[in-house]
Each structure stands twice: as C-alpha cells, then as structure tokens.
N, C-alpha and C positions, 0 to 999 in steps of 0.2 A: 344547337349545332348537332346535328346526326352523327354517330360514327360512321366510318366509313366502311362498306360492306365487307366479309370475309373474301379474300382471295379464293379461286378455284382450289389451289394447292393446299390452302388453310383448311377450306371444308373437307375435303377428302382426307386429311389429318385427321381433324374433328370424328369424322364418321367410321374411320378406322381404329381410334383409340377406343370410341363407346362399343362398338360392334365386337370389338377383340375380346373387352372386359366382361358385355353380356355372354358372349360365348363361352367364355370360361367358366362362369357361372351356371350356366346351363350345361355345360358339359358333365358338370361333376353330379348333376341329378341323374345321369345314364350312365356316365362311367363307371361306375361300381357295380351295374347289372352283369356283366360278363367276367369281371374278376371276382365276383364273392366267393365261389368255390375255393379259389387261390386262398382268398383272405382269411377265410372259416379256418381252413388247415393251417395256417401260416400261425394265428394267434388262438387258434384252439376255440373257438367260441361254439355255444349251442345256436339252436334255432333261433331262439328268441333273443339274445344279444347281436346275432348277427343282423337279426332284421333293424335294430335299432341302430346299425350302423347309416342307412340310410334314412330309416325314419327320424332320427333325432336332426339329422339335417332339415327336411322336409317341415319339421316342427315348427322350428325356430324362425324358418326363412319364410313360412305362412304367416305366422304371430306375429312379425316384427315389421312387416312389409309397412303398413300405412303410418307407424312411427317413423321408419326409415325414410317414407317421403315426405312428411312434414317438417323433418330434421333437415331437409334439403330446401325447403320453402324457407327455413328460418335462419340457418347458419351459412349460406350460400350452395348452390348444389355442385358444383366443380370440389369445393372444400371437403362437404360430406362424401362426394365420389370417390377422391382420393383416399379420405380416412376409410372407407368402405373397404377398396382395394387392399390396404395395408393389413387389416385385419384378417381378409379373405386370403390372402398369400403367407401368412405366419400361422393361420390354421392349416393351410396345407402341408405347409414343413412340417409341423408338428403333427398330424396323422401321418406322414410318410414315416417317420420318426418312430412310430407308435410300437412300446414293446409290447403292450397289452389292450385287450377288447375295452376297458373301461377309456384308455387314453385315445384309443382311434373314437369312440363314440362322445366324447367329450370333446375331441378336436372337431368332427362333422358339426356338432351344435355350435360349436364358435364358428366355422365357416359359413352354416346358416346366417350369424349375424351380420356378417360381411356382406352376404349375397342379398339381402334383406335391406341394405343400405343401397349398395352399386347398380338392383335392378330399377328401381325407379328414379333413382338420379340420373342412370344412364337415358332412361326414355324422356324425360323432363330435360336434361341438357340440349339434346336433338331436337326437342320442339323448340327450345330457347336460341337455337344454334343456326336453324332452317328455318326460313320464312313461307308461310304457306304458299302453296302453288308446286310446279314440276318438282322443285329440288328436293323440300320436305316429302312430297309424296314416293319421290322413287327412294329418300333415306328409312321413310317408314317403312316402306316393303322391303327392304334389305333388312333392316330390324326384325319383320315378321318373320323374314324366311330363316334369320339365324334362329330367332325360337324352335321352328322344326330342324334346322339341321343339328343344330347343337345337341338336339335331344338323340336324334339317330346315328350322327357321326359319334358322340361318346361311346357307343357299342362298340363302333370298329377299333377305336382308338383303346378305347379301354383292355378289350380284346386281346389287340395286338401287344401292348405293352405289359399285359398279365403273361400272356404267352412266350414272348421272345424277352421279356427281363423280369417284372414282378408286380404286385398288384399295386405296389408303394411308388413305382414310377408314374402310375397317372396322377399321383397328387403331387409326387416333387415337378413336375412337370409345368405348373401352376405358378411356380416359386418366380422363375425367371420371366415368364410373361408377367405376371402380375408386377414385378419392377420395373421392367421395362415399360408398362401403361401407367404408373406410379410416377415416373421421369419424365413421361412426355406430355401428362395431361395440364400439370399447369403450365407448360410451354406454349401450348396450341389452344387450350380451350381456354375462353374467356371466363370469368366469374360472373353470376348472376347477381342480381339484386337481392338482400334483406328483406323478408317479410319483417313489419313490425310488427310486434306482440309477444307474447310467449306460448310454448308449449302446453297442449291442452290435456295436461297431466291426466285428470279422470277419464277423457276420454280415448288418450293413448291407453292407460291401464285396463279398462275396461274392453278394449278393441283386442288388445295383445290376450290378454287373458281370457278373451273370448274364445278368438279366434284360435288359440294354443289348446284348449279344453276341448271343442269341437275336433280340431285337427287330433288330439291326442286320443279321443273318444273312438275315432275312424281308426285312425292305427291299431288299437288295443282289441278291432275285433278279428284281426287278422287270427291272433290265437285263442282270446277268450268269446269271441262272436259277438253277436248284436244284442243279447238278452244279458251279457255278462252286468253284474251290479257295478263293476268298475266304469264299463262302457255307458251305462246307462246314467250312471251319476255326470261322467265328464261331460258327456253330450246335453245332456240336462242344464248344469253348469254352464255349459259354452253358451245354449241358446237363451237362457237368460242372462247373460253379460251381455250378448250382443243385443238384445232386446233394451238394456239398459243404454248400452251404448249410441244406440239410436235417439233414445230420449235426450240423451245427454247432448247429443249433436245437433237437437232440435234448438236448444237452448243456448248453446256456447257461443261467445261472441265471435272465437276464432275458432272453428272447428278444424280438425285433422281430416276429417271427411264430410265437405259440405255437402250435404243434402241435394242442393238445386243441381248436384252433376247428374243425379236420376231423374233430373226433368226431361231429359230429351230421352228419347224413345229410342233413338239409333245407340247412345252409349249405354243407357240399360241392359237391351238386347244384346250387345257386343258383349259387355261380364256375363250375363246368365248363358250365352251359347258359349264362350269361351270356357266357362265352367262346366260346362256339358260334353263339350268336344275334346276337352283335355283330360275329363276322366275316363273319355273311351279309349283316349292314344296310352296314356301311362298303364293300362290293362293289355293292352298290344302289346307295348313293348317288355313288360315283365314277363308274359305267359309266350310269346313267341321266344324270347330268348331261351327259355325253359324247353320249349318243343325242338328246337334248334339242337341243344345239345343234349336233351335226356332221350328224345325220341329217335331223331334222324342222326344221333352220334356223332355230333360235329365237336370239334373241340373250341377254347375260347376266340381263339384268332378263326377260326373258319365260321363261327356264328356272327363274328362281328362282319366278316367280309360277308355273310350271308344278307344284312341288312342293305349294302350298297346300291342294289336295284331302288329302293325306295331313297337313299341320300340321293343318289345321281338327280334322280328325276324330280325330287324335290326341289333342290338348286336349278336347275334349268326351267321348271315352269315358276318361281318365284322370279327368277329374274325377266320374266314376260310380264308380271303385274304392272311396273311403272308405263309399260306401253300400254297396255290395257287401261288405265285409270284414264286418261283422257278420253277414250272412246265411249267407253259405258259406265254407268253408276257401278261403284264399287259393291254394291250388293249382291249383282248377277253374278261374279266370279265366287264369292263368299257362297253363295247357293249351291253354284256349282260345284265347289269344293268339297263342302260338305254331304255332297249329294255323291260324288266320286269316292269320297273317303269312305262314306257307308256301304258304297257297293263294294270296294275291294276287303272291308272288315269281313261284313258277311260272307264273300266268298272265301277268305280265309277262315271264319268260322267253320268251315264244313272238315278241316284236317282232323284226319285221322292217322292210326301206325301205318297204313300203308302208303298214306299220302306222300308221291314224289316232291323235291324242294321246289321244281321247275313250275309245274301247275299249280301245287299245293300250297306254296308258299311265295316264290319270286314272281309270279305273275301279279298276283293279289295286291303284294308290296308295291310294285309299279302303280296301280289305282290311287293306294293309301298315300303314296309321293307324292302322286299329283296332285291329290286333294288337299294334302297338308299344305303346298305349293302357293297354291290358288286362295287357301283360307287364313293363313297366319296375318300377312300383312291387311286383308280389311278387317280383320278381327281387332289388331293393333290400332290400326289408324281412327275406326268408329269407336275405340275406346276411349280416343281422347279429343274424337272431333269437336270444333267450338267450343272448348272449355277455355274458359278465361284464363290470361297468363297467371294470375294470381294464385287460379286451382290447378295449375300442371303439373305441379307434383303430387297431389292428391289424385289428381284422375289418372296418372300412370301407376300409384301406389297400387288404386283399385285394381289397374289392367292385371298387375303382378300378383295380386292377393287372388282374384278371382282364379285366375292362373294356378297358383298353388295350392287354394282349396280345393279345385276340381282335381288335380292329380291326386290329392289324397282322399277324398273320397271316391273318387274313381278306383282306385286301387282297394278300397276297401270293399264295396261292393263287388270288384270282381272277384277277389278274393273268396268273400263269402257264399257268391254265386258258384264260383269252384268246389268249395267245401259241399255242395248238395251231392256230389256224384259219389255212388256208391262205391264201396271199396271192392278191386275185382282183384282175380288172384294172378293178374299181370301188374305189374307197376306203372310200365310203361303206357299199357293200353289205359290204365285211371288215370294217367297223365294227359296223354293224348283227350279224353273226356274231359276232363279239368278246363285245356286249353280252349278249346270247343266251346263249350257253356261262358265261358269266360268272355271269351271273344263276342259272341252272340247277344252277352249283357253290354258291350260295348257297343254294339249294334243300335241298341233302344236305345242307350244313350244320344248317339249320334245321330238318331230320330229324333228325339225331344230337342235337340241341337239345332236340326233344321225347323222342326216347327215354332221354336223361338224367332228363328231369323226370318222367316216368311210371316209372322205374325207383326214383329217389331221393328224390324230393320229395313225388309225391303218396301213396306209401303212408303216409312218415313224417307225412307233414302230417294225413293222415286219422286216424290214428291217436291223435295229440297231439289234435288235436281230440274224439274219441271218450271220451278219458279226461276232459277239462276236461268234457265233457256230464255223465259218470256222477259226477263230484264234485260237480257243481252239485246234480244231480238226487237223487243218494242222503244224506239227511239222516244225521247225526251224532246216534247217540241218546244222548239226555242222562241222564246217571247217575241211579239211581234208588237214592234215601235206605233204608237199612236201618233196619227199627224197632228201638228199642234193645232190646227183651227178644230178639233174633236176632242182636245181636251177638255173638262169641265173646268170651270173656272171659278 
C-alpha cells in the first residue's frame, strides 16, 4: 500500500525548513566579507590569520561534502540533516564568543563540517520529498535561487550587523534559526530509507584529503603564490589523491561517488559549468566589496546595501524560472543567464577610481543579478537530473562539491591575477586596477562556463526535449482484433 502524498501545507513546511537551513549555511560563506575589517580590529589578527577565518570554513566545507552526502544515504537523510544543523549551530555560537583569532578559525572549521553535512542532505531531502513534475521544478528553482540570494544577501546582512551591533552578531543570529530548524525537521520531514552496506572508507579518505589538499593549495596562493613549494606540493598531492579516488570508485562495490553519474552529458556539464560560474562569482563578491569600501568610501552598511540592486533583481528573476520551465528547455534560461552575467561582469570590470556608483557598479550589478536568477536553478536541476534514487545523495553532494571547489579555485585565480598589477603611488588607484583585472579574469571564467554549457548541456537537453515531445505527440496504435474466421487454427 502506497503512503498518502504529503498535503500542500506539509510540503510547504518541508520546503521552508530545507531552504532556510540551506540559506543559513550559504549566508555564512559571504556574511563575513563586509565584517572582516571589524573582526580583524577586534581580535587583532594579521592579514594571514584574517584570511583563514574565511578559508578554514571553505576548506573543510569543500573537503567533506562527498562524505556528508554518502552519510545521508547510509544513516538516513533527515537524521544526518538534523545532526549537521546541530554541529553548525554550536559552531556559530562558539565563533560569536571567540576571545581570540585561533578560536574563531577553529570554530569556522567546525562550521564547515556542519555545512558539508547539511548542504547535500538538504538537496537530497528535497528530491525525495517532491516527485518529478511541476512541484519539484518549483522546489529546485527556489533551491537554486537560494544559492544566489544567500551569497549576495549575506553581504547586506553582514554589513548591517557589523555596523549597528558587532561582527559577532552575524554568527549569533544562526543559533536561534538553527534551533528552530532542528525542532521542526523531525516534525515535518519524513525520514528516508537507509541504504544497505557500509561507508566506502578508502574512497571517503582519498576524496576528502584530495579535495582538501587541492583547496588548501589554491588558498595558499593568496599569500605564497602559485610557485610556492607548499602550494605545488599540496596541489600535486591533491591531484594524485583524486586520481586514486577515481580508481578506487571504479572498483568499489558501494562507491560514495558513483562514476555512472558522469554518464549523463547534462549532469557532467552542470558540474563543470557550476564550477566555473562560481569561480567567477566569488571574485565578484570579494573584490566589489573592497571597491565599494576602499575606493568609493562606503562603510560596511552602505557596502552591503550597495549590493541590493543585484539581490532584488536576482530574486525577481529566479521566481520566474518555474513558469519558464514548462514553456522551454531548461538549457535556454541557463545560456541566457550565463550570457547576462558575463555582460554585467565585463561592464563592471571597467571600473576605475573615477567610476560613479550608479553607472559603474549598480547597473552592471542588475545584469549580474538577473543572470544569477536565470542560471542557478537550471544548474542545480541539471546536476541531479535523472539520477537514480539510490544516487540522490551522491548527485547532490557533487553539486555542492563543484560549487565549493569552484569558489576556492576562482578566488585563488582572481587574487593571483590582481597581484600582477604593478605598485603605484596611490593605494586607491592600485586597488581599483586590481579590481578591474580580477573581474576581467572572472569574465574569462564565465566565457568558459558558457562554452561548457553550449557544448554539453544545450544539445543534450534539446535532444531530450524532442524525444519527450515525440513520445507525447505520436499515439500508440491500439491492437485491432482479428475476426474469428481469419485466425490461424
């Protein structure tokens, strides 16, 4: 006997819990940016220590995502989801209470553990709770919109809290939200079945250490450069471990990353395009924040508000995706979104010391926001499309893994590119030039994301849509009864 389908109010509650939880962990990816100057002054951190307040979170988050995804399949996704929220909330409280820099850095690493559990569990719970069709399309569109809005709104919230209260408030606010989600999740979200088997320990270790080493190497380029022995050693070790991981997964009976997920051109294209797209966007957030505060003279609150044109447009456009989904292939808004983001990024990369906010920053931001609104939901849906139910956790883990790995790599590339700007007599003029170079680099990454989308996702998606249309349009002929006299006896 099949269980009764969830009612609309129950589905709304499930969606709200998942989206709020996902929003909070993405918020902490960016809420720290506009609060960094206040945090540095309060805890008396050096530039290197300050960078690790952000990097510790990203490093652990990116390194443990696949392990977190597999844990959800084995132990039950709701159970793992709630556990991740508990870890994340406790870590947020510890960071807000930090008496010294090492405490804040350690707390951010623990936060990364919680985020690596919550992110894949939230997406796999969403796919398990909403059957394929209009409701899942809408849910995935909102999930994708949350990815873009959480990143941009974090700058506004972080700036406001740092200006009005303290940088600590950006972490304390997670505690009551996390507690509410922990209480509500068991009440509304049904538990998923547990997969039989055991954790792929060698695969988990090689993936976690490989991604972690690669991310560490990329992060280390910010201060030491790409030719540093530490950078080269870490990245080489990361590549070797990831090759070993692929070889292990080919032979594992129950892999944490089934290689069959890459058999789909749409899923593979979505992972690569997301990697490149997020690589461009992290540079945009990191350097535009500096431009607003150091070149235009905005305070943290004004800098946060300065991102509102992008945030508002992002939300409005993202809400239109469910309506567009039934009228056209998802690859069309994805291509349009990447193109629009590219146009806004290239326009913004022309900024200089004399650029006004309205025409130099705000108007390009509108294009970037519109592009994000169009692109994030299709990137998410293509990353999990047609994945078997048994692989839902692994597919959602890959979506978030490529998201975080792209973020780390993109920031390293952008900072390395900005470092090529020669020193000038004016620190403001030098920073403006660095922002221009970094955003130009982001434009190149977006161009590569567009190429991947056009080469892999677009043709496969159009072909799949044509197949569905033909199956719907061509009726299956009914069997014609043969008269009794004509039957062969």
